[in-house]
C-alpha positions in Angstrom: 71.8 32.7 -141.5 74.2 34.4 -139.2 77.9 33.6 -138.7 77.2 31.7 -135.4 74.5 29.4 -136.8 75.5 26.1 -138.3 72.9 23.7 -139.5 74.8 21.5 -142.0 74.3 17.8 -141.4 77.4 15.6 -141.2 78.3 14.1 -144.6 79.2 10.7 -143.2 79.6 8.7 -140.0 83.2 9.9 -139.5 81.9 13.5 -139.0 79.5 12.4 -136.2 80.6 12.5 -132.6 79.2 10.0 -130.2 78.0 11.1 -126.8 80.1 8.3 -125.3 83.4 9.8 -126.8 85.7 11.0 -124.1 88.1 13.9 -124.5 91.4 13.0 -122.9 93.4 15.4 -120.8 97.0 16.2 -121.5 98.5 13.5 -119.3 95.9 10.7 -120.2 96.0 7.9 -122.7 93.6 5.1 -123.7 94.6 1.5 -124.1 92.2 -1.4 -124.6 89.2 0.7 -123.7 90.7 1.9 -120.3 91.8 5.5 -119.7 95.0 5.9 -117.7 96.5 9.1 -116.3 100.2 9.8 -115.7 100.8 11.0 -112.2 103.9 12.0 -110.2 106.8 14.3 -110.7 107.7 13.0 -114.2 104.3 12.9 -115.8 105.4 14.9 -118.8 108.1 12.4 -119.5 105.8 9.5 -118.9 103.1 10.7 -121.4 105.9 11.2 -124.0 106.9 7.6 -123.5 103.4 6.2 -123.7 102.6 8.3 -126.8 105.8 7.0 -128.5 104.8 3.4 -127.7 101.3 4.0 -129.1 102.8 5.7 -132.3 105.1 2.7 -132.9 102.4 0.1 -132.0 104.6 -1.7 -129.5 101.7 -3.3 -127.7 103.9 -5.8 -125.6 105.9 -2.9 -124.2 102.7 -1.0 -123.5 101.1 -3.8 -121.6 104.3 -4.5 -119.6 104.8 -0.8 -118.7 101.2 -0.5 -117.6 101.4 -3.6 -115.4 104.7 -2.6 -113.9 103.7 1.0 -113.2 100.4 0.0 -111.6 102.1 -2.6 -109.4 105.5 -1.1 -108.4 105.2 2.6 -108.6 102.5 5.3 -108.5 103.3 6.6 -112.0 99.9 6.0 -113.6 96.3 5.4 -112.4 93.2 4.0 -114.0 90.5 6.6 -114.7 87.8 4.1 -115.7 
């Protein structure tokens, strides 16, 4: 078998990748099954804020921030 051939089967379900899995872009995050994308001039800062909220599991802040940014400022948009 050459160096580019790989035929080993996944050892468990954690090694399998579903066709429905989505690769997120740099300025995207997923919350409750919906993918959002940070837009605008400060999108680097916004994605840092959202990632911090996700890492600290502050779901109330996450929900409030998403609602406010969708209603009052074009800082994020729904992708799906």
